[in-house]
C-alpha positions in Angstrom: 114.9 99.8 123.5 116.2 102.5 121.3 114.9 102.0 117.8 117.3 102.0 114.9 116.4 104.9 112.6 116.2 103.9 109.0 114.7 105.7 106.1 113.1 103.9 103.1 114.1 105.6 99.9 111.3 106.5 97.4 111.4 106.0 93.7 112.1 109.7 93.1 115.1 109.5 95.4 116.5 106.5 93.6 116.0 108.3 90.3 118.8 110.6 91.5 121.3 107.7 91.5 121.6 107.4 87.7 124.7 109.0 86.2 124.5 111.2 83.1 127.4 109.0 81.7 125.1 106.0 81.8 122.3 107.6 79.8 124.9 109.0 77.3 126.5 105.6 76.7 123.1 104.0 76.2 122.2 106.7 73.7 125.4 106.2 71.8 124.5 102.5 71.5 121.0 103.5 70.2 122.5 105.9 67.7 124.9 103.2 66.4 122.0 100.8 66.0 119.9 103.3 64.1 122.6 104.2 61.7 123.4 100.5 61.1 119.7 99.7 60.4 119.4 102.6 57.9 122.6 101.7 56.1 121.5 98.0 55.8 118.0 98.9 54.6 119.4 101.3 52.0 122.3 99.2 50.7 121.3 95.6 51.1 117.5 95.8 50.7 117.3 98.8 48.3 114.7 100.6 50.3 114.1 104.3 49.4 114.2 106.1 52.7 114.2 109.7 53.5 117.9 109.5 54.3 118.3 113.3 54.9 115.4 113.5 57.3 116.5 110.3 59.1 120.0 111.6 59.5 118.7 114.9 60.7 116.7 113.1 63.5 119.7 111.0 64.4 122.0 114.1 64.4 119.8 115.7 67.1 120.7 112.8 69.4 124.3 113.0 68.5 124.3 116.8 69.1 122.6 116.2 72.5 125.2 113.7 73.5 128.1 115.9 72.5 126.7 118.9 74.4 126.3 116.8 77.6 129.8 115.4 77.2 131.4 118.8 76.9 129.3 120.8 79.4 128.7 118.3 82.3 131.2 116.2 84.2 131.0 112.4 83.7 130.2 112.0 87.4 127.0 114.2 87.3 124.0 112.4 88.6 120.6 113.3 87.1 117.6 114.3 89.1 114.3 112.5 88.7 113.0 115.3 86.4 116.2 115.3 84.3 116.1 111.5 83.9 112.5 111.7 82.8 113.3 114.4 80.2 116.2 112.3 78.9 114.1 109.2 78.5 111.2 111.1 77.1 113.6 112.7 74.5 114.8 109.2 73.4 111.2 108.0 73.1 110.1 110.9 71.0 113.3 110.7 68.8 112.6 107.0 68.2 109.0 107.7 67.4 109.9 110.3 64.8 112.4 108.0 63.2 109.7 105.3 63.0 107.4 107.8 61.4 110.0 108.4 58.6 110.5 104.6 58.1 107.1 103.0 57.9 105.6 103.3 61.3 104.3 100.0 62.6 105.2 98.4 59.3 108.8 98.7 60.5 109.8 95.7 62.5 112.0 97.9 64.7 108.9 99.5 66.1 109.1 97.1 69.0 112.1 99.1 70.3 109.7 101.7 71.6 109.4 99.4 74.7 113.0 100.3 75.7 112.4 103.8 77.2 109.3 102.5 79.1 111.2 99.6 80.6 114.1 101.9 81.6 111.7 104.2 83.3 110.0 101.3 85.2 113.3 100.1 86.4 114.8 103.4 87.5 112.2 106.2 87.9 109.1 106.8 90.0 105.7 105.3 89.3 104.4 108.7 88.2 107.2 109.1 85.6 106.7 105.5 84.4 103.0 106.0 83.9 103.6 109.2 82.0 106.1 107.6 79.7 103.9 104.5 79.2 100.9 106.7 78.2 103.2 108.7 75.8 104.5 105.5 74.3 100.9 104.2 73.7 99.9 107.5 72.1 103.0 107.4 69.9 102.3 103.8 68.7 98.6 104.7 68.1 99.6 107.6 65.9 102.3 105.6 64.1 99.7 103.0 63.2 97.9 105.5 61.1 100.4 108.3 60.2 103.8 107.5 58.7 105.8 107.7 55.6 105.6 104.4 53.6 108.5 102.2 52.9 109.3 102.1 49.1 111.6 99.8 47.1 114.0 101.1 44.4 111.2 100.4 41.8 108.8 102.5 43.7 106.6 99.7 45.2 105.2 100.4 48.7 106.0 97.8 51.3 103.2 97.3 53.6 101.7 94.5 55.7 97.9 93.7 55.9 95.9 95.9 58.1 95.1 93.0 60.4 98.8 92.6 61.1 99.2 96.3 61.7 96.4 96.1 64.2 98.1 93.0 65.7 101.4 94.9 66.0 99.6 97.8 67.6 97.7 95.8 70.2 100.8 93.6 70.9 102.9 96.8 71.5 100.3 98.3 73.7 100.0 95.2 75.8 103.8 94.8 75.9 104.2 98.5 77.2 101.7 97.8 80.0 102.9 94.3 80.9 106.7 94.9 80.7 106.3 98.2 82.4 104.3 96.7 85.3 106.6 93.6 85.4 109.8 95.6 85.5 108.3 97.9 88.1 107.2 95.1 90.3 110.5 93.3 90.2 112.5 96.5 90.8 110.3 97.5 93.8 110.8 94.1 95.4 114.5 94.3 94.8 114.7 97.7 96.3 112.5 96.7 99.3 114.8 93.7 99.9 117.9 95.9 99.7 116.4 98.4 102.1 115.3 95.7 104.5 118.8 94.0 104.5 120.4 97.4 105.1 118.1 97.9 108.1 119.0 94.4 109.3 122.7 95.1 109.1 122.2 98.5 110.9 120.4 96.7 113.7 123.0 94.0 114.0 125.8 96.6 113.9 124.1 98.6 116.7 123.8 95.5 118.8 127.4 94.5 118.2 128.6 98.0 119.1 126.6 97.8 122.4 128.2 94.5 123.1 131.7 95.8 122.4 131.1 98.9 124.5 130.0 96.8 127.4 133.2 94.7 127.2 135.4 97.8 127.1 133.5 99.3 130.1 133.8 96.1 132.2 137.5 95.7 131.3 138.2 99.4 132.2 136.4 99.0 135.5 138.5 96.0 136.4 141.8 97.5 135.3 141.3 100.8 137.1 140.4 99.1 140.4 144.0 98.7 141.6 145.2 102.2 141.0 142.1 103.6 142.6 142.6 101.4 145.6 146.2 102.7 145.9 145.0 106.3 145.7 142.4 105.7 148.4 145.0 104.0 150.7 147.6 106.7 150.2 145.0 109.5 150.8 144.0 107.8 154.1 147.6 107.8 155.2 148.0 111.4 154.3 144.9 112.3 156.4 146.6 110.8 159.4 149.9 112.4 158.7 148.5 115.9 158.1 146.7 116.5 161.4 148.8 119.6 162.0 148.0 121.0 158.5 144.2 121.3 158.4 144.1 122.8 154.8 146.3 120.0 153.4 144.3 117.4 155.4 141.1 118.7 153.8 142.7 118.2 150.3 143.6 114.6 151.2 140.0 114.0 152.3 138.8 115.4 149.0 141.1 113.0 147.2 139.7 110.1 149.1 136.1 111.2 148.4 136.8 111.5 144.7 138.4 108.1 144.7 135.2 106.7 146.3 133.1 108.4 143.7 135.2 106.9 140.9 134.8 103.5 142.6 131.0 103.9 142.6 131.0 105.0 139.0 133.1 102.1 137.9 130.9 99.6 139.7 127.8 101.1 138.0 129.6 100.9 134.6 130.7 97.4 135.3 127.1 96.3 135.9 126.0 98.1 132.7 128.8 96.4 130.9 127.8 92.9 131.6 128.9 91.8 128.1 132.5 91.8 129.3 135.1 89.6 127.8 134.5 86.8 130.3 130.8 86.5 129.5 130.3 85.2 126.0 127.7 82.7 127.1 124.8 82.4 129.5 122.1 80.0 130.4 119.3 79.8 127.9 116.6 81.4 130.1 119.0 84.2 131.1 119.5 85.1 127.4 115.8 85.1 126.8 115.2 87.3 129.9 117.9 89.6 128.7 116.3 89.9 125.2 112.9 90.6 126.8 114.3 93.1 129.3 113.3 96.3 127.4 109.7 95.1 127.2 109.1 94.0 130.9 107.5 97.3 131.9 105.3 97.9 128.9 102.0 97.0 130.6 101.9 93.3 129.5 102.8 90.3 131.7 105.7 88.2 130.4 105.9 84.6 131.5 109.1 82.6 131.1 108.6 78.9 131.2 110.3 75.6 130.5 108.5 72.8 128.6 107.1 70.0 130.7 109.6 67.6 132.1 112.6 69.9 131.9 114.7 71.1 134.8 116.2 74.6 134.9 119.4 73.1 136.4 120.0 71.2 133.1 119.4 74.0 130.7 122.1 74.6 128.1 124.5 77.5 128.1 124.1 79.3 124.8 126.2 81.8 122.9 125.2 85.4 123.7 125.4 86.6 120.1 124.0 90.0 119.2 121.9 88.6 116.4 120.3 86.1 118.7 119.5 88.6 121.4 118.2 91.3 118.9 116.2 88.8 116.9 114.4 87.3 119.9 113.9 90.8 121.3 112.1 91.8 118.1 109.8 88.7 118.3 109.0 89.5 121.9 108.3 93.1 121.0 105.9 92.0 118.4 104.1 89.8 120.9 103.9 92.6 123.5 102.6 95.0 120.9 99.6 92.9 120.0 99.0 90.9 123.2 95.9 91.6 125.2 97.5 90.9 128.6 100.1 88.1 128.5 103.1 86.9 126.5 104.7 83.5 127.1 108.3 82.7 126.3 108.7 78.9 126.5 112.0 77.1 126.1 112.7 73.4 125.5 115.7 71.4 124.4 117.0 67.9 123.8 120.3 66.4 122.7 120.0 67.7 119.1 117.8 70.9 119.2 117.0 74.0 121.2 113.5 75.4 120.8 112.0 78.8 121.8 108.3 79.5 121.5 106.8 83.0 121.9 103.1 83.1 122.3 100.5 85.8 123.2 96.8 86.1 123.9 96.1 88.7 121.1 94.2 88.4 117.9 97.0 86.5 116.1 98.3 87.0 112.6 95.9 87.8 109.8 95.2 84.4 108.2 95.7 85.7 104.7 99.2 87.0 105.5 100.7 84.1 107.5 102.5 82.8 104.4 104.1 86.2 103.8 105.3 86.9 107.3 108.9 87.8 107.2 108.7 89.6 103.9 110.0 93.2 104.2 107.7 96.1 103.8 104.6 94.0 103.7 101.6 96.3 103.6 97.9 95.7 104.0 94.9 97.8 104.6 94.4 98.4 108.3 91.1 98.8 110.1 90.5 101.6 112.5 90.8 99.3 115.5 94.3 98.3 114.3 95.3 102.0 114.1 94.1 102.6 117.6 95.9 99.6 119.0 99.3 100.3 117.4 99.2 103.9 115.9 103.0 104.3 115.9 103.6 101.5 113.5 103.0 101.4 109.8 102.8 97.6 109.6 105.5 97.2 107.0 106.8 93.9 108.5 110.3 95.2 108.8 110.7 94.2 112.4 109.8 90.6 111.8 112.0 90.6 108.7 114.9 91.8 110.8 114.2 89.2 113.5 113.9 86.4 110.9 117.0 87.4 109.0 119.2 87.7 112.2 118.0 84.4 113.7 118.4 82.5 110.5 121.9 83.9 110.3 122.5 82.3 113.7 121.3 78.9 112.3 117.7 79.0 113.4 114.5 78.0 111.6 111.4 80.1 112.2 107.7 79.1 111.8 104.7 81.3 112.4 101.2 80.2 113.3 98.0 81.2 115.2 96.8 79.5 118.4 93.2 80.4 117.5 91.2 78.2 115.1 88.9 80.8 113.4 86.2 78.1 112.9 85.9 77.2 116.6 83.6 79.1 119.0 85.4 81.7 121.2 84.8 79.8 124.4 86.7 76.8 123.3 89.9 78.6 122.6 92.8 78.1 125.0 94.4 81.1 126.8 97.3 81.2 124.4 95.2 81.9 121.4 97.2 84.6 119.7 100.3 84.5 117.5 102.8 81.8 117.9 106.5 82.0 116.8 108.7 79.0 117.1 112.5 79.3 116.7 114.5 76.1 116.4 118.3 75.8 116.4 120.4 72.7 116.0 122.0 72.5 119.4 125.5 72.5 118.0 124.8 75.9 116.4 124.4 77.9 119.6 125.4 75.6 122.5 128.4 77.3 124.1 129.8 73.9 125.2 129.3 72.2 121.9 132.4 71.5 119.7 133.8 74.6 118.0 131.5 76.9 120.1 133.1 75.8 123.3 133.9 78.9 125.4 136.3 78.7 128.3 134.7 80.2 131.5 137.0 82.3 133.6 136.2 83.9 136.9 135.2 87.5 136.9 137.5 89.4 139.2 135.8 91.6 141.7 136.5 95.3 141.8 139.2 95.5 144.4 138.6 98.7 146.3 
């Protein structure tokens, strides 16, 4: 099976997504807030601030915004380094403004968390750690070095040292906690986005293969009649041109090429078995089709029915791309980790259709069973694991794609191990590895159930 190529974007690549316009608008909002705070403190609370120095610091931000607006287009996207420098500038500008307005005695010192949170949400881990350390250093210096806040009578406004220390420790903890929290949430969101995109790519690929198969089969059927006519006409020409050897040879060549076209179309017709007349198939046929790419990979695949069921009564199910691709991924996972055998067992009743995929391998790691199906699930791998499956990184993307596609078709999946880790090895059954159970409500995929009913027409043979 040709694997779908999908690249996982790193944080530094996502850092290139941010537009300069976004940073500029955020900075304008910060400038407006800073000017408002200074005006309120000066007019309503009669605080004696170093207005000229404060306005000078704010004017630097205004000047920077004006330069970017006139020099760069609004659609410009910043690189990771440019984004880091922009956020670092905002952090240092805010720190300098806090130095002029009381340091940690200023209640607005909490805003120093803003640049760190933005970095954790948009930039790489390295950039976030650098900004976090810078913010902690800035807060530490502001706790000791700053210009005091004075009233119009000259009194210094200050809070007790114990509260200054409390503000410092609270800000440091908030920088670490909010940075880590924002980073964790952002990474999970990006991982889910990447995994869903990979799922849609896999489904799109399977759908395209299905569509191509239908077109090929239809073309083979439609071209049968004209090719038969060409062959019949060329045969008559061969008989009529006995006195013209050169022309008779051309007629023979036409017939040979018509036969060649017939053989090609027959081959294409077999490859295009997803034709317009075949939207359904018996359950076991669909499972065998899903497993087909893995039949020759050195492991024995066994297709079985549950006890008491007869193959003649098996349901005919919809041959949806998501069902075939999802089951194929589950079988692939079983083949990858099986020792020698993989079992695909089907069962059904009036309300449900069940498929169980079992192997005789080591099974799922017990500590990860609850997380199976999460995208990009990583764990430390032992040397034996690397030897057994060196081409895979163990991100869990294949199982996530299978789970997502099958759930889209209406299935419920459960994962378990056939081996009890507390039992002696000799007591274990043959099917002691991983077990995946897929359960559909019968009305979801039964081709003859209600709205899924598909009329069956006879496939016309290639008339040549």
